C-alpha positions, 0 to 999 in steps of 0.5 A: 602821129609824128614819132621819134624812134631811137634804135631803129635798126635793132632787133626791136626797132626794126620791126617797130619802125615797119609797124609804125610806118605801116600805120601811117605814122611819120617817123623820125629816126636817129642813126649814126649811119643813115645808109642802113635806113633806105628811104621809105614813105613816112620815114625821116632819118637824122644823123646823130648819136643816141649818146649825145643829148643834143643829137637826140633833141634834134631828132625829137623836137616836134614829136608827139612821142619818143620811143627808145629801143636803144641797145648797144648790142649784147656783145658790146664790151661795155654794155651796162655802162653804155646802155646807162649813158645812152639811156640817160642821154635819151631822156635828157634829149627828150626833155631838151626837145620839149617832148612829154611822152617817152616809151622806153623798151627795157628788159624782162630782168626786172620783172618779179618772179616772187614778192621782192625777187626779180628775174635778174637776181635768180640763179636760173637767169644768171646761169642760163643767159650769156655772162655779158647779158647780166650786167645789161639786164641789171643796167635796165633794171637800174634805169627803171628804178631811176625812171620811177622818180621822174615826174616831169615826163609822161614816161612808160617802160615796157618789159618784154616777156622772158622769151623774145624771138623772131616770128609772125605777126599775129596782132594779138597779145596779153598785157601784164604789170610788174610780174613775169608772165607765164605760159603754164609752168614756163616763162611766156614769150612773144614774137618781136613783130607782136611786141611792135604791135603792143608798142604801137598800140600804147602810142596810139592809145596810151594806157600807162603813165609813169609805170611799167607794163609787160606783154606776152603772146595771147 
């Protein structure tokens, strides 16, 4: 496949790039600093800014699908605002490029822990995560709400489980829907390497259309 990846140097994007290239896909990456991405077989780097729809369109044109692992960084002073601005710019760029399929990696905060109750609104979430993370999680939840109204793109929103960490690639995972996945009485997790496997599998064999799903370790 010919794929475009936004956020290829990030926590999720870097292992995803390696996973996609290892499967023989051609990956075009949009990067403000191309020097961070050494030459690799199948990799094409386009200099640009994810906050600019025209730059996104340049990188996305001709792609079979676009993947957004965009995240300004949890320490960003205007995390929520920049995440929202970038996410909208990416979707606008995808449209301008004429690409139908887009997969957005969001957050776990919008997953439901009880009927009508999302993780990001629970006292445990607010108390346990760094204060700057909460606005970013709410911004990702707002993005999902906006995307649910999109009918001109074949979009999919992937929420990682509550616990996402470095780790080995097992190649195995389980798939969920709208609810926070659990491992017994504790929130489930997954390695970022296996999250990359799940994303690559969804790109190669689309199983979700205009909907959100989640994954966790098998």
